[in-house]
C-alpha positions as CSV (number, residue, x, y, z in Angstrom):
1,X,0.0,-0.1,0.1
2,X,1.0,3.0,-0.6
3,X,-1.3,6.0,0.4
4,X,-0.9,9.7,1.2
5,X,-1.1,11.4,4.1
6,X,-2.9,14.7,3.3
7,X,-6.3,13.1,3.4
8,X,-8.1,10.2,5.0
9,X,-6.5,6.6,4.4
10,X,-9.3,4.7,2.6
11,X,-9.1,1.2,0.4
12,X,-10.6,-2.1,0.1
13,X,-9.6,-4.8,-2.6
14,X,-12.8,-6.4,-4.2
15,X,-13.4,-9.2,-6.9
16,X,-15.9,-9.6,-9.6
17,X,-16.7,-10.7,-12.8
18,X,-16.0,-14.5,-11.0
19,X,-15.9,-17.7,-13.1
20,X,-14.8,-20.6,-13.1
21,X,-11.5,-19.4,-16.0
22,X,-10.9,-16.2,-14.5
23,X,-12.0,-12.9,-12.2
24,X,-12.5,-9.2,-11.8
25,X,-10.3,-8.2,-9.4
26,X,-9.6,-3.9,-7.8
27,X,-8.0,-2.1,-4.7
28,X,-9.8,1.2,-5.1
29,X,-10.2,4.3,-3.0
30,X,-13.0,7.6,-2.9
31,X,-13.7,10.4,-1.5
32,X,-10.1,12.1,-1.3
33,X,-7.9,9.8,-1.0
34,X,-4.9,9.8,-3.0
35,X,-3.5,6.0,-2.8
36,X,-0.5,5.4,-5.4
37,X,-0.2,2.1,-5.9
38,X,-1.8,-0.8,-3.7
39,X,-1.7,-4.8,-4.6
40,X,-4.0,-7.7,-4.2
41,X,-3.0,-10.9,-3.2
42,X,-5.4,-13.5,-3.9
43,X,-6.3,-17.4,-2.6
44,X,-8.6,-19.1,-4.3
45,X,-11.3,-21.8,-3.5
46,X,-13.8,-23.3,-5.5
47,X,-17.1,-23.7,-4.1
48,X,-17.2,-27.4,-4.2
49,X,-13.9,-26.9,-1.4
50,X,-16.2,-27.9,1.8
51,X,-12.6,-29.0,4.0
52,X,-12.2,-24.6,4.0
53,X,-15.0,-22.2,6.0
54,X,-14.6,-18.1,4.4
55,X,-16.2,-14.5,5.2
56,X,-16.0,-11.4,5.5
57,X,-16.8,-9.4,8.8
58,X,-16.9,-5.1,8.5
59,X,-17.0,-3.0,11.6
60,X,-18.7,-0.3,11.2
61,X,-18.5,2.5,13.0
62,X,-19.6,5.4,10.8
63,X,-23.6,3.0,10.1
64,X,-22.9,2.5,14.0
65,X,-20.6,3.9,16.1
66,X,-21.1,1.5,19.3
67,X,-20.2,-1.3,16.8
68,X,-18.5,-3.9,18.6
69,X,-14.0,-4.8,18.4
70,X,-15.3,-8.0,19.4
71,X,-17.7,-10.9,17.6
72,X,-18.6,-13.8,17.7
73,X,-18.6,-15.9,13.7
74,X,-20.0,-19.0,13.2
75,X,-19.5,-21.4,10.6
76,X,-21.9,-23.0,7.8
77,X,-20.2,-26.9,8.5
78,X,-18.8,-27.3,12.4
79,X,-15.9,-28.7,12.3
80,X,-14.2,-32.1,13.9
81,X,-11.8,-30.4,15.7
82,X,-11.3,-26.7,16.2
83,X,-9.4,-25.2,13.2
84,X,-6.9,-23.1,12.0
85,X,-8.1,-20.3,11.2
86,X,-6.3,-17.1,9.3
87,X,-7.4,-13.5,9.3
88,X,-6.3,-10.3,7.6
89,X,-8.2,-6.6,7.0
90,X,-9.5,-6.0,3.0
91,X,-10.4,-2.7,3.8
92,X,-9.5,0.0,5.5
93,X,-10.7,3.8,6.6
94,X,-9.1,5.5,9.3
95,X,-8.2,9.3,10.0
96,X,-6.2,11.1,8.6
97,X,-3.8,13.6,11.2
98,X,-3.9,10.4,13.4
99,X,-1.0,7.6,13.9
100,X,-2.2,4.9,11.8
101,X,-3.0,2.1,14.4
102,X,-5.5,-1.7,13.7
103,X,-5.1,-4.4,14.0
104,X,-7.2,-8.3,13.6
105,X,-6.9,-11.7,14.9
106,X,-9.1,-14.9,15.9
107,X,-9.6,-16.0,19.6
108,X,-11.3,-18.5,20.9
109,X,-11.1,-20.5,18.3
110,X,-13.6,-24.0,18.4
111,X,-15.6,-26.8,16.3
112,X,-18.6,-24.0,15.8
113,X,-16.9,-20.9,15.8
114,X,-14.5,-18.1,16.8
115,X,-13.9,-14.3,18.2
116,X,-13.0,-12.2,15.3
117,X,-11.3,-8.8,17.2
118,X,-10.4,-5.6,15.0
119,X,-9.2,-3.0,17.6
120,X,-7.0,0.1,17.8
121,X,-5.6,1.5,19.8
122,X,-4.9,5.1,21.5
123,X,-5.3,8.3,19.5
124,X,-6.1,6.3,16.3
125,X,-9.5,7.1,14.5
126,X,-11.0,4.1,13.0
127,X,-14.0,4.9,10.8
128,X,-14.9,1.6,9.5
129,X,-12.3,-1.8,8.9
130,X,-13.5,-5.1,7.8
131,X,-11.7,-8.7,7.3
132,X,-12.1,-12.0,5.8
133,X,-11.2,-14.3,6.8
134,X,-10.1,-18.2,6.3
135,X,-10.9,-21.4,8.5
136,X,-9.3,-25.2,7.6
137,X,-8.9,-28.3,9.4
138,X,-5.7,-28.3,11.5
139,X,-4.8,-31.5,10.7
140,X,-5.2,-31.6,6.4
141,X,-1.9,-32.0,5.4
142,X,-0.2,-29.8,2.9
143,X,-0.8,-26.2,3.6
144,X,0.9,-23.7,6.1
145,X,-0.5,-21.2,7.8
146,X,0.9,-18.4,10.3
147,X,1.2,-14.7,11.7
148,X,4.9,-13.1,11.4
149,X,5.6,-9.8,13.5
150,X,8.3,-6.9,12.1
151,X,8.0,-7.4,16.7
152,X,9.4,-11.2,16.2
153,X,12.8,-8.7,14.7
154,X,12.4,-5.7,17.2
155,X,9.7,-2.9,19.7
156,X,7.4,-1.7,18.2
157,X,9.4,2.1,19.6
158,X,12.7,1.7,17.3
159,X,11.2,1.6,13.9
160,X,13.2,0.8,11.0
161,X,12.4,0.6,6.9
162,X,13.3,-3.2,6.3
163,X,13.0,-6.3,8.2
164,X,12.8,-10.0,7.1
165,X,13.3,-13.2,8.6
166,X,13.2,-16.8,7.0
167,X,11.2,-19.4,9.0
168,X,10.5,-22.8,8.5
169,X,6.9,-25.0,7.7
170,X,7.7,-27.3,10.5
171,X,5.6,-30.8,10.0
172,X,4.0,-29.7,7.0
173,X,5.6,-31.2,3.8
174,X,4.9,-29.9,0.2
175,X,6.0,-31.7,-2.6
176,X,6.8,-28.8,-4.6
177,X,7.6,-25.1,-3.5
178,X,4.3,-24.0,-2.7
179,X,1.5,-21.4,-3.3
180,X,1.9,-18.4,-0.8
181,X,-1.0,-16.0,0.1
182,X,0.3,-13.3,2.1
183,X,-1.6,-9.8,3.6
184,X,-2.0,-8.2,6.6
185,X,-3.1,-8.4,10.3
186,X,-1.3,-5.9,11.7
187,X,-0.6,-1.7,10.8
188,X,1.2,0.8,13.1
189,X,2.1,3.1,11.1
190,X,2.6,7.3,12.0
191,X,1.2,9.7,10.3
192,X,3.4,11.7,9.7
193,X,4.0,11.1,6.8
194,X,2.7,8.8,3.6
195,X,1.9,5.3,4.9
196,X,4.2,2.5,2.9
197,X,4.0,-0.6,3.9
198,X,4.7,-3.8,1.8
199,X,4.9,-7.7,3.0
200,X,6.9,-10.7,0.5
201,X,8.3,-13.5,0.6
202,X,10.9,-14.9,-1.2
203,X,13.0,-17.9,-0.8
204,X,10.3,-20.2,-1.3
205,X,11.2,-23.9,-0.7
206,X,9.4,-26.6,0.2
207,X,11.0,-26.5,3.6
208,X,10.1,-23.2,4.8
209,X,10.5,-19.5,3.2
210,X,11.7,-15.5,3.7
211,X,9.1,-13.2,4.8
212,X,9.7,-9.6,4.6
213,X,8.0,-6.2,6.1
214,X,9.0,-3.1,5.1
215,X,8.6,0.4,4.4
216,X,10.3,3.0,2.8
217,X,11.1,6.7,1.8
218,X,10.4,8.7,5.1
219,X,7.2,6.5,6.5
220,X,7.6,5.1,9.9
221,X,6.6,2.5,10.3
222,X,6.5,1.0,14.2
223,X,5.0,-2.7,13.2
224,X,3.1,-4.6,11.2
């Protein structure tokens, strides 16, 4: 993401015209927001793939100022055991002039659902945020998921532009180099400068990969 500091931070990722062969993917802003650049990562699932459960939830404080930070999400179909749950932002609307602090995670995961948290802190002004989520059986083979953070390498109050770390897939085995879906579940960025943050992976093998979380130019990235 690369967005000007001079207006509110507004960006959303959408998918339209989905068919068996293709889909149209968009990253857009609205009102007076200046979106310079954005990249959308896509995780595609066939409707018949019932091993996975997916959905999204919006916390919209413009429509409902009392919209709760935590909500219970129930699966359409229960799992045999508590599944793995991956959560990520696909819509942001934050006020300019206050640091942009936002995070999401899944807690209280059981066979029937989980608690989805969309939180901010300090003086950040959140207007709306939407989170997509994917749940899958914890014992499924040939899939690996985890959450990484700049805090794995440094404290939040010692910002730096680039950070990376090699990780291994542990007991999960792949028969070829896997495809990797990457998304953001937290930002903590100084609002005095443009919001610039990127996350990607390289050195992907059957055993592991290297993740990167970076900013550039004068952006101050406290955490992501």
